[in-house]
C-alpha positions in Angstrom: 0.0 0.0 0.0 1.3 3.4 -1.0 0.5 6.6 1.0 0.7 10.2 0.0 -0.2 13.4 1.7 -1.5 16.4 -0.3 -1.7 19.8 1.5 -3.7 22.6 -0.1 -2.8 26.0 1.4 -5.1 28.9 0.8 -5.1 32.4 2.3 -7.9 31.7 4.8 -7.7 27.9 5.2 -5.6 24.8 4.9 -6.8 21.4 3.7 -4.9 18.2 4.2 -5.7 14.9 2.4 -4.2 11.5 3.1 -4.3 9.1 0.1 -3.9 5.4 0.3 -3.4 3.7 -3.1 -4.8 6.9 -4.6 -8.0 6.7 -2.5 -8.9 9.5 -0.1 -9.0 8.1 3.5 -8.5 11.1 5.8 -9.3 14.8 5.3 -8.8 17.8 7.5 -9.8 21.3 6.8 -9.2 24.2 9.2 -9.2 28.0 9.1 -5.7 29.4 9.3 -7.1 31.9 11.8 -8.5 29.2 14.1 -7.4 30.0 17.7 -8.5 26.8 19.4 -6.8 23.5 18.9 -6.4 20.3 20.9 -3.1 20.5 22.7 -3.1 24.3 23.3 -2.2 25.3 26.9 -3.5 28.3 28.7 -3.0 30.1 31.9 -6.6 31.1 32.8 -8.9 31.9 35.7 -11.7 29.8 37.3 -15.0 31.6 36.5 -17.6 29.4 38.2 -17.7 26.4 40.5 -20.3 23.7 40.0 -20.2 21.5 43.2 -23.2 19.4 42.0 -21.2 18.3 38.9 -17.9 18.4 40.9 -16.5 20.5 38.1 -15.9 24.2 37.2 -16.0 26.5 34.2 -12.8 28.2 33.1 -12.5 31.3 31.0 -10.0 30.6 28.2 -11.1 33.4 25.9 -13.7 31.4 23.9 -17.4 32.6 23.6 -18.4 29.6 25.8 -16.4 28.8 29.0 -14.4 25.6 29.0 -15.4 22.7 31.2 -12.9 21.2 33.8 -14.0 18.2 35.9 -12.4 17.5 39.3 -11.0 14.1 38.0 -9.4 15.9 35.1 -7.3 18.2 37.4 -4.7 15.4 37.4 -2.9 13.7 40.3 -0.2 16.4 40.5 -2.5 19.4 40.6 -1.3 20.5 44.0 2.3 20.4 42.8 1.3 22.6 39.8 -0.5 25.1 42.0 2.4 25.6 44.4 4.9 25.8 41.5 2.7 28.4 39.7 2.7 30.7 42.8 6.5 30.3 43.0 6.9 31.3 39.3 4.7 34.3 39.6 6.3 35.5 42.8 9.4 36.6 40.9 9.0 38.3 37.5 12.7 38.6 36.9 14.2 35.2 37.7 12.4 31.9 36.8 12.1 29.4 39.6 13.5 26.1 38.2 11.1 23.2 38.1 13.9 20.9 39.2 13.7 22.6 42.7 9.9 22.4 42.8 8.3 20.5 45.7 6.6 17.2 44.6 3.4 17.2 46.7 1.2 14.1 47.4 -1.3 13.0 44.7 -4.8 14.7 44.6 -7.4 12.6 46.4 -9.7 10.7 44.0 -12.8 11.4 46.1 -12.1 15.1 46.7 -14.4 18.1 46.0 -13.9 20.8 43.4 -15.2 23.3 46.0 -12.4 22.6 48.5 -9.7 22.4 45.8 -10.4 25.6 43.7 -11.7 29.1 44.3 -13.4 31.5 41.8 -10.7 33.7 40.3 -7.9 31.2 40.9 -5.3 30.9 38.2 -4.8 27.4 36.7 -2.7 26.0 33.8 -5.0 23.9 31.6 -4.8 22.1 28.3 -7.5 21.6 25.7 -8.3 17.9 25.2 -11.5 18.3 23.2 -12.5 21.2 20.9 -15.8 23.0 21.1 -18.5 20.8 19.6 -22.0 22.2 18.8 -23.2 24.0 21.9 -20.5 22.7 24.2 -17.3 24.7 25.1 -13.8 23.1 25.1 -13.0 20.3 27.5 -9.9 20.8 29.7 -7.4 18.9 31.7 -4.9 20.0 34.3 -2.5 17.2 33.4 -0.3 19.0 30.9 1.6 17.1 28.2 3.9 18.0 25.3 3.6 15.4 22.5 6.5 14.6 20.1 7.1 12.0 17.5 8.6 9.4 19.9 7.9 10.8 23.4 5.3 12.7 25.4 6.8 14.9 28.1 4.6 15.5 31.3 5.7 17.9 34.0 5.5 16.5 37.6 4.5 13.1 36.3 7.8 11.7 37.6 7.8 8.2 36.0 8.4 6.5 32.7 5.7 4.6 30.8 6.1 2.6 27.6 3.4 2.1 25.0 1.5 -1.2 25.6 1.7 -1.8 21.8 5.5 -2.5 22.2 5.2 -6.2 22.9 8.9 -7.2 23.3 9.8 -7.3 27.0 13.4 -6.8 26.2 12.7 -3.6 24.1 10.4 -2.2 26.8 13.0 -2.6 29.4 15.7 -1.0 27.2 13.5 2.0 26.4 12.5 2.4 30.1 16.1 2.3 31.3 17.3 4.6 28.5 14.7 7.3 29.3 15.2 7.0 33.0 18.9 7.9 32.4 18.2 11.1 30.4 14.9 12.5 31.7 15.1 15.7 33.7 14.0 15.9 37.4 10.3 16.4 38.1 9.3 15.3 34.6 7.6 12.1 33.4 7.8 10.6 30.0 5.5 8.4 27.9 7.4 6.4 25.2 5.3 6.1 22.1 5.0 3.0 19.9 7.1 4.5 17.1 10.1 4.8 19.5 10.7 1.1 19.2 14.2 0.4 18.1 15.3 4.1 18.2 18.7 5.1 19.4 19.4 7.2 22.5 20.6 10.2 20.4 17.3 10.5 18.6 15.2 10.2 21.8 17.5 12.6 23.7 17.3 15.2 20.9 13.5 15.1 20.9 13.4 15.3 24.7 15.4 18.5 24.6 13.0 20.0 22.1 10.0 19.1 24.3 11.7 20.5 27.4 12.3 23.8 25.5 8.6 24.0 24.8 7.8 23.7 28.5 10.4 26.3 29.4 9.0 28.7 26.8 5.4 28.1 28.1 6.3 28.7 31.8 8.3 31.8 30.9 5.2 33.3 29.3 3.4 32.7 32.6 6.1 34.4 34.5 6.5 37.4 32.2 2.8 38.2 31.3 -0.1 39.3 33.4 -2.8 39.0 30.8 -5.4 36.4 31.6 -6.5 34.2 29.9 -3.1 33.8 28.1 -2.2 31.2 25.4 1.2 29.9 26.7 1.8 27.0 24.3 0.2 26.6 20.9 0.1 23.2 19.2 2.2 22.9 16.0 0.6 23.9 12.7 -2.2 21.8 11.4 0.0 20.2 8.7 2.8 19.4 11.1 0.4 18.2 13.8 -1.3 15.7 11.4 2.1 14.5 10.1 3.3 14.0 13.7 0.6 11.5 14.4 0.3 10.0 10.9 3.9 9.9 9.6 5.3 6.5 8.7 8.1 5.3 6.5 5.7 4.1 3.8 4.9 7.6 2.7 6.1 8.1 -0.9 5.3 11.8 -1.3 4.1 14.9 0.6 3.0 17.6 -1.8 2.5 21.2 -0.6 1.4 24.1 -2.8 2.8 26.8 -0.5 6.5 27.5 -0.2 6.4 28.6 3.5 4.4 25.6 4.7 6.5 23.3 2.5 9.6 24.5 4.3 7.9 24.0 7.7 6.9 20.5 6.8 10.3 19.7 5.3 12.0 20.9 8.4 9.8 18.7 10.6 10.4 15.6 8.5 14.2 16.3 8.6 13.9 16.2 12.4 12.0 13.0 12.7 13.2 11.1 9.6 16.3 12.7 7.9 16.4 10.1 5.2 12.8 10.9 4.1 13.2 14.7 3.7 13.3 14.3 0.0 9.6 13.1 -0.2 8.4 16.7 0.7 7.8 18.4 -2.6 6.6 21.9 -3.5 3.8 21.7 -6.0 4.0 24.5 -8.6 1.5 23.4 -11.3 -1.1 25.7 -12.6 -3.9 23.1 -12.1 -5.3 23.3 -8.5 -3.4 20.8 -6.4 -6.6 18.9 -5.3 -7.7 18.6 -9.0 -4.3 17.3 -10.0 -4.5 14.4 -7.6 -8.2 13.7 -8.2 -9.1 14.7 -4.6 -11.8 17.3 -5.5 -13.9 14.6 -7.3 -13.5 12.2 -4.4 -14.5 14.9 -1.9 -17.6 15.7 -4.0 -18.7 12.1 -4.1 -17.7 11.0 -0.6 -19.5 13.7 1.5 -23.2 14.5 1.7 -26.2 12.4 2.8 -25.9 9.7 0.1 -22.7 7.9 -0.6 -22.5 5.4 -3.5 -20.1 2.4 -3.5 -19.7 -0.9 -5.3 -22.3 -2.2 -7.9 -24.9 0.5 -7.4 -25.3 0.0 -3.6 -25.3 3.1 -1.5 -25.2 4.5 2.1 -27.5 7.0 3.7 -25.6 8.9 6.5 -27.5 11.1 9.0 -25.9 13.1 11.7 -27.7 14.0 14.9 -26.7 15.6 18.2 -26.6 12.3 20.0 -25.3 9.8 17.4 -24.6 9.1 13.7 -26.9 6.7 11.8 -25.9 4.8 8.6 -28.4 2.9 6.5 -27.2 0.3 4.0 -29.1 -0.1 0.7 -28.6 -2.5 -2.1 -29.8 0.1 -4.7 -29.9 -1.1 -8.3 -27.6 -4.1 -7.7 -28.7 -7.2 -9.7 -30.7 -9.4 -7.4 -30.8 -13.1 -7.7 -33.9 -14.4 -6.0 -32.3 -17.8 -5.6 -29.4 -16.4 -3.6 -30.7 -13.5 -1.6 -28.4 -14.3 1.4 -25.3 -14.1 -0.9 -26.5 -10.7 -2.3 -27.0 -9.4 1.2 -23.6 -10.5 2.3 -21.8 -8.9 -0.6 -23.6 -5.6 -0.2 -22.9 -5.6 3.5 -19.2 -6.5 3.1 -18.8 -3.6 0.6 -20.6 -1.3 3.0 -18.2 -2.3 5.8 -15.3 -1.3 3.7 -16.9 2.1 2.8 -18.1 2.8 6.3 -14.7 2.3 7.8 -13.3 4.8 5.3 -16.1 7.2 5.9 -15.5 7.2 9.7 -11.9 8.2 9.1 -12.7 10.6 6.3 -15.5 12.5 8.2 -13.8 12.0 11.6 -17.2 10.8 13.0 -17.1 10.3 16.7 -19.4 9.3 19.6 -22.0 6.6 18.9 -22.5 5.2 15.3 -25.4 2.9 14.6 -25.3 1.0 11.3 -28.4 -0.7 9.8 -27.1 -3.5 7.6 -29.3 -5.6 5.3 -30.7 -8.6 7.3 -28.8 -11.9 7.0 -30.1 -15.2 8.3 -26.8 -17.2 8.6 -24.8 -16.7 11.8 -21.5 -17.4 10.0 -22.3 -14.5 7.6 -23.0 -12.1 10.5 -19.7 -13.2 12.1 -17.9 -12.6 8.8 -19.3 -9.1 8.5 -18.2 -8.3 12.1 -14.7 -9.6 11.5 -14.5 -7.6 8.2 -15.4 -4.4 10.1 -12.9 -5.0 12.8 -10.1 -5.6 10.3 -11.0 -2.4 8.4 -11.0 -0.4 11.6 -7.5 -1.5 12.5 -6.1 1.4 10.4 -8.1 3.9 12.4 -6.0 5.9 14.9 -9.0 6.9 17.0 -9.9 4.7 19.9 -13.0 2.7 19.1 -15.2 -0.3 20.1 -17.3 -2.4 17.8 -20.2 -4.7 18.9 -21.4 -7.7 16.9 -24.7 -7.4 15.0 -27.8 -7.4 17.2 -30.8 -9.5 16.4 -32.2 -6.5 14.5 -29.2 -6.4 12.2 -27.8 -3.3 13.8 -24.1 -2.8 14.5 -23.0 -0.3 17.2 -19.6 1.4 17.2 -18.2 4.0 19.6 -15.4 6.1 18.3 -13.3 8.7 20.1 -14.6 12.2 19.4 -12.0 15.0 19.7 -13.3 17.4 17.1 -16.6 18.0 15.4 -17.4 15.6 12.6 -16.0 16.9 9.3 -18.8 18.2 7.1 -18.0 19.2 3.5 -20.9 20.9 1.7 -21.1 19.3 -1.8 -24.1 21.4 -2.9 -23.1 24.5 -4.9 -24.7 28.0 -4.7 -25.6 29.3 -8.1 -22.7 31.7 -8.8 -24.6 33.8 -11.4 -28.0 34.4 -10.0 -27.1 34.3 -6.3 -30.3 32.6 -5.4 -32.7 34.7 -7.5 -33.5 31.9 -9.9 -32.8 33.8 -13.1 -29.5 34.1 -15.0 -28.4 35.7 -18.2 -28.2 33.5 -21.3 -25.2 31.1 -21.0 -24.2 32.0 -24.6 -23.3 35.5 -23.2 -21.0 34.0 -20.5 -17.8 34.3 -22.5 -18.7 37.9 -23.3 -18.9 38.5 -19.6 -15.5 36.9 -19.1 -14.0 39.0 -21.8 -15.3 42.2 -20.2 -13.7 41.1 -16.9 -10.4 40.5 -18.7 -10.6 43.9 -20.4 -11.2 45.6 -17.1 -8.4 43.6 -15.4 -5.8 44.4 -18.2 -6.7 47.9 -19.2 -8.1 49.4 -16.0 -6.3 47.6 -13.2 -3.1 46.9 -15.1 -2.8 43.2 -14.4 -1.1 41.8 -17.5 -0.5 38.2 -16.3 -3.3 36.2 -14.7 -4.9 32.8 -14.4 -8.6 32.4 -15.1 -10.1 29.3 -13.4 -13.3 28.0 -15.0 -15.3 24.8 -15.0 -13.6 22.1 -17.2 -16.4 22.2 -19.8 -16.1 25.9 -20.1 -12.3 25.6 -20.4 -12.7 23.0 -23.2 -15.1 25.4 -25.1 -12.6 28.4 -24.7 -9.7 26.3 -25.9 -11.4 24.5 -28.8 -10.3 25.0 -32.4 -7.2 26.5 -34.0 -8.3 30.1 -33.6 -9.9 29.5 -30.1 -11.4 32.1 -27.8 -8.2 31.8 -25.7 -6.0 32.6 -28.7 -8.2 35.6 -29.6 -8.0 36.9 -26.1 -4.2 36.5 -26.1 -3.8 38.4 -29.3 -6.1 41.2 -27.9 -4.9 41.4 -24.3 -1.5 39.8 -24.3 0.0 36.3 -23.8 -0.4 36.7 -20.0 -3.9 35.2 -20.3 -4.0 31.6 -19.0 -7.1 29.4 -18.8 -7.1 26.8 -16.0 -9.8 24.1 -15.7 -11.0 23.7 -12.0 -13.2 20.8 -10.9 -14.3 22.6 -7.7 -16.1 25.4 -9.7 -19.8 25.3 -10.7 -20.7 25.4 -14.4 -20.8 29.2 -14.8 -18.4 30.1 -12.0 -15.0 31.7 -12.4 -12.1 32.9 -10.4 -9.1 35.1 -11.3 -5.6 34.7 -9.8 -2.5 36.9 -10.4 1.0 35.8 -11.4 1.7 35.0 -7.7 -1.4 32.8 -7.5 -3.2 35.3 -5.2 -7.0 35.5 -5.6 -8.4 38.6 -7.4 -11.9 39.4 -6.5 -13.8 40.2 -9.8 -17.2 38.9 -8.7 -20.3 41.0 -8.7 -24.1 40.3 -8.6 -25.5 40.3 -12.1 -28.5 42.6 -12.6 -31.5 40.7 -13.9 -33.6 42.8 -16.3 
């Protein structure tokens, strides 16, 4: 299996697609201005205590206060609280954590009301982003995640991933980390650290330690509250940190700055793989070039088609996600109805496992498969789903089919489910229901080009249009494109773009920056 990552960087958002054998399996889209991300650490104030819930609300600067439960304060909360006072008592010299007092663990049966007070400052980390009407979920147990290690202040012990099965390797890693870890810090050794040398682990440990030092220095120097003291790495790098594996063949990025950022990170964690990071400079939009746009259009939405005319209906609710499996127009053999149901269900299991990763659906998922009479067929379907879900990084639990033919899955929910709108707003009538004659569309484009060249002075530009429109403009020896080039200069470039609707267009300058030439058309 070959894996590739394609990163589409735009002025306002960044989109990341993971491809396995050219099939889209994971997709992330995030605003570049987004201020909340899992892993961000804040110094903030307790706003309201909720003794009935044994929890409190903390103001971290979001429109809804964040939720912090007593059990999420962490065993070492008292140590953090004392150290925080010591740090803030001297604004000039930082109190070293190596000299901090390690207090007894927080009691499991304690009360939020006796532990915290309104207005008290706490260091907290986001573990779940705001979802629907809920604010962020917080923890007081801070962690700094790297490729091989997770650094945890005041944790004071070394843990090794349970996925490393070799007892000898577990002992080696534990002894190695014990010898290099700084005082008053704990370390979790991640699965990918298996077989790594001490120099690689020590190098990453120093990087993580520097992040902690920078964060606590911000607490000491600044008085603004709430204050972001540690920001999780960029979306592209954060995804790569969790996903990266040696099987990656290519990482394509269409922005030079983000490309350098990604290349620098890959050089740190896998120097021999730095060459796979490539700057995409083609004129065709990067997602169109790798056939991602078409897969996005066909994979999101309420109805998803898969093998032999069968399809899924996917509904999202506040409480759970529901998937209905339909055989559609698949050829049905009345003599072998059980076999037909099995094949449709097995194909659905493959597509649903992909959809869960692609949409990042979390919480409770209920799947209504086509009824099957044979117990061995139901067991085969259950095993197929379990095998497909092995590639999923999110924690999940799958139950066998119930007597009603329903399969229940719980999947870790950290972010809101990804929802890509595949419906397109009419770009020419703006919802009015009337448009100019399509035969006049090219005249409209020429007037835009004339304005751009002769009034604004942009001589070189790229006009993105629907592929059908691009084919019409380019057809023939003396095509419309050639006529425009003779009239307005050879800086006129026509680019087909699959993401655009039929009569939609976009202009970009020589530096690939968007030029806003849109306007509502007057309907006479």
